[in-house]
Every structure is written in structure tokens, then in C-alpha cells.
C-alpha positions as CSV (number, residue, x, y, z in Angstrom):
1,M,-41.4,37.2,4.3
2,I,-44.9,35.9,3.3
3,T,-47.1,34.7,5.9
4,A,-50.1,32.5,5.2
5,I,-52.8,31.7,7.9
6,V,-53.7,28.0,7.4
7,L,-57.3,26.8,8.8
8,L,-57.3,23.2,9.8
9,S,-60.0,20.5,10.4
10,V,-58.5,17.6,12.4
11,E,-59.8,14.0,13.5
12,A,-60.9,15.2,16.9
13,D,-59.1,12.4,18.9
14,R,-55.6,13.5,17.1
15,I,-55.6,17.0,17.7
16,P,-52.5,17.3,20.1
17,E,-50.6,15.0,18.1
18,V,-51.3,16.6,14.7
19,A,-50.6,20.1,16.1
20,T,-47.3,19.1,17.4
21,A,-46.3,17.3,13.9
22,I,-47.3,20.4,12.2
23,A,-45.4,22.7,14.4
24,D,-42.3,20.6,13.7
25,L,-42.7,21.3,9.8
26,E,-40.2,23.7,8.4
27,G,-41.9,27.1,7.5
28,V,-44.3,26.7,10.3
29,S,-43.9,29.5,13.0
30,E,-47.0,28.8,15.2
31,V,-49.8,26.3,15.8
32,Y,-52.9,27.1,17.8
33,S,-55.7,24.9,19.1
34,V,-58.9,26.8,18.7
35,S,-62.9,26.7,19.3
36,G,-65.1,27.4,16.2
37,D,-65.4,25.9,12.8
38,V,-61.8,24.6,12.6
39,D,-59.7,22.7,15.3
40,L,-56.1,24.4,14.6
41,I,-54.7,27.2,13.2
42,A,-51.2,27.4,11.7
43,V,-48.9,30.3,10.9
44,V,-46.7,29.7,8.1
45,R,-43.6,32.2,7.1
46,V,-41.6,31.7,4.3
47,R,-39.7,33.6,1.8
48,E,-41.1,32.8,-1.5
49,F,-44.7,32.0,-2.8
50,D,-43.6,28.4,-3.9
51,Q,-42.5,27.5,-0.5
52,I,-46.3,28.0,0.7
53,A,-47.3,25.1,-1.8
54,D,-44.5,22.9,-0.4
55,T,-45.4,23.5,3.0
56,V,-49.2,23.4,3.0
57,A,-49.7,21.2,-0.2
58,G,-46.7,19.3,0.2
59,R,-46.2,18.4,4.1
60,L,-48.9,20.1,6.2
61,S,-51.8,18.7,4.4
62,K,-50.3,15.2,4.5
63,V,-49.9,14.8,8.2
64,A,-52.1,11.8,9.4
65,G,-55.2,13.2,10.9
66,V,-55.5,16.3,8.7
67,L,-59.1,16.4,7.2
68,H,-59.3,19.7,5.5
69,T,-57.2,22.9,4.9
70,E,-58.0,26.4,4.1
71,T,-55.1,28.7,3.3
72,H,-55.2,32.5,3.4
73,I,-52.1,34.9,2.3
74,A,-51.7,37.7,4.5
75,F,-51.1,41.1,2.6
76,R,-50.1,43.4,5.4
77,A,-49.4,43.1,9.1
78,Y,-50.6,45.4,11.7
79,S,-49.6,45.3,15.3
80,R,-50.5,47.4,18.4
81,L,-47.3,49.1,17.9
82,D,-48.2,50.4,14.3
83,L,-51.6,51.2,15.4
84,D,-50.3,53.5,18.3
85,A,-47.9,55.3,16.0
86,T,-50.6,56.1,13.8
87,F,-53.1,57.5,16.1
88,D,-50.5,59.3,18.2
89,I,-51.6,63.2,18.6
90,G,-48.4,63.8,20.4
91,W,-50.0,64.0,24.0
């Protein structure tokens, strides 16, 4: 599974509608409304790299109200469970 984190700048008055439209796209697993330099963060999970282009450039970036996207590909996932196992000294 390939995970991409997409940072989105969106027209301010359309954030809820854009978030809902993006959440409905195939390949998009989560959409977060956030504070800071961007308005939304979408998590895209697909099986092949070509699907990232289809999802982000082909559909997500074309949602009305999206002004700019910045996509980051995840190399490795770390979870609390993994970190707990790593630092467990057997006590």
C-alpha cells in the first residue's frame, strides 16, 4: 500500500464542501481540516504509484475550490504500537 499525504489550499468559504467532495474520491481514506499554512490534509492510500497521479492530479486537484496541492509520499509508517515494541526492555 502506498500512502500519500496531500496538503491543500482551498477557497476559505468552501472548505467544508471541498473536504466532503475529496473524502468521497476513490483512494482518499481521510480528510482533515487543519490550522496553519494549509486548509486541508488528505491521506491517499493506493496500491500503485500511477494511482497517485490519477487520484491527486486527475481528480483531487480538479475539485472546485482547490487552489493548490502539495503531495508527500510516505516511505515508512510508525505507530505507537511499533514504538512501544521497539523500546520495550521487558519490564
